[in-house]
C-alpha positions, 0 to 999 in steps of 0.5 A: 499499500502507497504511503498516501493510501496509508496516510488516508487510512490513518485519518479515518481509523481514529475517527472509525473507532470514536463514531462507532463508540458514539453509536454503540453508546447511543443505542445502548443509552437508548435501550437502557432509558426504554427498557432497563431503567423500568426493570431497575425501577421494578426492583430488578437486581442491578448487577443482572440488569448491568450484564443485560446491558452489556450483552446489548453491545455486540448487536449494537456493534454489528448494526453500528460499524457500516454507519460508523464507517461512513461518518468517519470516511465523510469526515476525514476526507472532508478534513484533508480537502479542507486543509488542501491536503488533496490539492497537494496529492494532486499536484505530486500527480496522485489522482483523486481516484486513489482515495477509492482503494484505501477507503474501499479495503477499509470497507471490506475489513469492516464488512467481514467485521460486521458479519462475523459479529452477526454470525459469531457474538451476536447470536451467543449473547442472545442466548445469554440475554434469555438466561439473564432475563429468566434469572431476573425473573426469578429474582423478583417476579415484579419485573413481569408487570406489578399488578398487570393481568394475565401474564403468560410464560412458556417454558422448554417443555411446552407448557403454557404458565398463565399468571392471573395476577402479580402482587408486591412481594412476588405473590402469584394468584390464579395460576394456570399450567397447560401441557400442550401438544402440537395439534392436539388437546392439552393433556395436562392442566394443573391450576392453582390459587397461588404460588411464588418462584423460589428466589435463586432457583427454578422452582415454582411453589403452588398452592390450593391447586388441582391437577387434570389429565386427558386423554382425547380431551377427556378427563382421565384423573383429577387430583387436588392438593393443598401445596406443590412444587414445579420444576420450570425449564427455560421460559424464554421470558421476554422482558422486552429489552432492546436485544429482544428475539428477532429473526436476523439475530439467529444463526444463519443455519437455524434461520435458513432451516426455519425458512426452508420448513416454512417454504415446504409448508406454504407459509408466509413469513415475511419477517424471516425472509428479510432477515435471511437478506439482512444477514448479508445486506447489512454488513455490505452496507460498509462497502456501499456507504464507503463507495458513497463517502469517497464520491461525495469527498471527491465531487466536494473537493472538485466543486469547491464545497466542504462536507463538515460535521453538520452534513456528515452527521445529516448523510449518516442519520439519513442513511439510518432512517432509510434502512429502518423504513425498508426494514419495517416495510420488508418485515410487514410484507410490504416490499420482498425481502431481498428489496427491503434488504438491498434497497438502502445499498443500492440507493447509496451506491447509485448515489455514489455513482451518480457524484462520480460521474458529475465530478468527472465532468467538471 
């Protein structure tokens, strides 16, 4: 790599790290204000909430990398143009198009890193998030909603656990546990007047209950009990965190297997199909935005205009808004999944090509 290209990278890299840290902080703080602060207010253990917050970072980093790169490219090359360093490079015989090589190489590295995060750290973090959410619920059931009615959990054994009311102190009222069978009536129903999750364990204690077993939808046995215990498997409790289960956060093999089943059964699943394309489109956004950023810098230099901090910030958020709109349209089925996923990248590439064409005419 030539000296000029290394110099360009040295100008952009610190801005990339700074922008990445800022975007991650914004995403995490937004999740803290919207989801995690209410958990603390309801008495969730602070250490578990802090761990939940930390586990949001891998997903935030994967989402932030392309956006941070675009911001860093716009701001870094704008600084080079403002200080006449690009002009000096041109005077030394270095064409402005030589800016593309180091930035696109950096874009390729960011693309690979974002994909690796999405397939490596993010799925593992999602699994740990579910475990921490379970621990938060077991430590203090109030976080499910103090005074709310008809809270429903489901554990890994297929049991639906309906809670009529959660009282202060973690007391549960009007419980109903139904053991489900795919496509068949329930085979067991347990009701209880009250119950409580034993702190630090996965055991649910029940009082004043009845257990009814069924065969072919007909009662077979009926057993009343005064007290009893029920071991729980992973309830998959969703506390509404920013890292709640999203198809795009699933590992690619698991997502592909689920989509294959949907195709075989003729099931329409726009969110999953959009997520499949997002697996590749989101990391590739780094390359598309890097190309757009350099094209805008070359155009700005040749037109005598400067892209300052405010413009860099506005363009970065404009891309994020475009990405969000197309993603929602894909998940709702308003657009095909491939179109919704790749449209923001295509817009960036077309805009960069237009700017490159305009700058070549000057």
